[in-house]
C-alpha positions in Angstrom: 34.0 -11.4 11.4 30.4 -12.2 12.4 27.6 -10.8 13.5 27.3 -10.2 17.2 23.8 -11.5 17.3 25.2 -14.4 16.0 27.8 -15.2 17.7 27.5 -18.5 19.8 24.5 -19.8 18.0 25.0 -22.9 16.5 23.3 -23.0 12.7 20.4 -25.2 11.9 21.9 -27.6 9.7 19.1 -29.9 8.0 19.7 -33.0 7.2 18.4 -35.3 4.5 16.0 -38.1 5.2 18.5 -40.7 4.4 20.5 -39.0 7.0 17.9 -39.3 9.5 17.7 -42.5 8.6 21.2 -43.7 9.6 20.8 -41.8 12.3 17.7 -43.9 13.9 19.6 -46.8 12.2 22.4 -46.3 14.8 20.6 -45.5 17.4 18.3 -47.8 17.6 21.8 -49.5 17.1 23.4 -48.5 20.3 20.5 -49.3 22.3 20.4 -52.9 21.9 24.9 -52.8 22.2 25.6 -54.6 19.0 28.4 -54.0 16.2 27.6 -52.7 12.7 29.2 -56.2 12.2 26.6 -58.4 14.3 23.5 -56.4 13.1 24.9 -56.6 9.0 25.1 -60.3 10.1 22.1 -60.2 11.5 20.2 -58.3 8.5 21.8 -60.6 5.6 23.1 -57.0 4.1 26.8 -56.3 3.9 29.0 -54.4 6.0 29.6 -51.9 3.5 26.0 -51.2 3.0 24.7 -50.7 6.3 27.7 -48.1 7.1 27.0 -46.2 4.4 23.3 -46.0 5.0 24.5 -45.2 8.6 26.0 -42.4 7.8 23.2 -41.3 5.0 25.7 -41.3 2.1 23.5 -44.3 1.2 19.7 -44.9 0.6 17.6 -47.9 1.2 15.1 -50.5 -0.1 12.2 -51.0 1.5 13.4 -54.8 1.9 16.5 -53.5 3.1 14.3 -51.4 5.8 12.4 -54.7 6.5 15.8 -56.5 7.1 17.7 -54.2 9.5 14.6 -53.6 11.4 13.8 -57.8 11.5 18.2 -57.6 12.5 17.7 -55.1 15.2 13.8 -56.9 16.2 12.1 -54.0 16.7 9.2 -53.1 13.3 10.0 -51.1 10.6 7.1 -48.5 11.7 9.7 -47.9 14.7 12.8 -47.0 12.1 10.5 -45.1 10.3 9.2 -43.2 13.2 12.5 -42.8 14.9 13.1 -41.4 11.1 10.9 -38.9 11.1 11.0 -37.8 14.6 14.4 -36.8 13.6 13.7 -35.1 11.0 10.4 -33.0 12.8 7.9 -34.6 11.2 8.5 -33.6 8.0 9.3 -36.9 6.0 11.4 -35.2 2.7 14.0 -33.4 5.0 12.7 -30.2 3.9 
């Protein structure tokens, strides 16, 4: 049984930088109203890779970040900034 002071409180789960990047990527994709398939095609990466990046199951390299930003028609810095905001300014996710 949980302690009364914790009833109804959600525990904040820390996330990794890969997960934060995936969240940021998915947010931008949703704002643009495009599917994973469309973004994968525009970014010239596989759909499987994109899906793994969005779920945070797969980290990504700079060249892939640049391809994704290009596919979304945004700057890579905007994508990274969103990721940092999700992490609360700490790029390590700690």
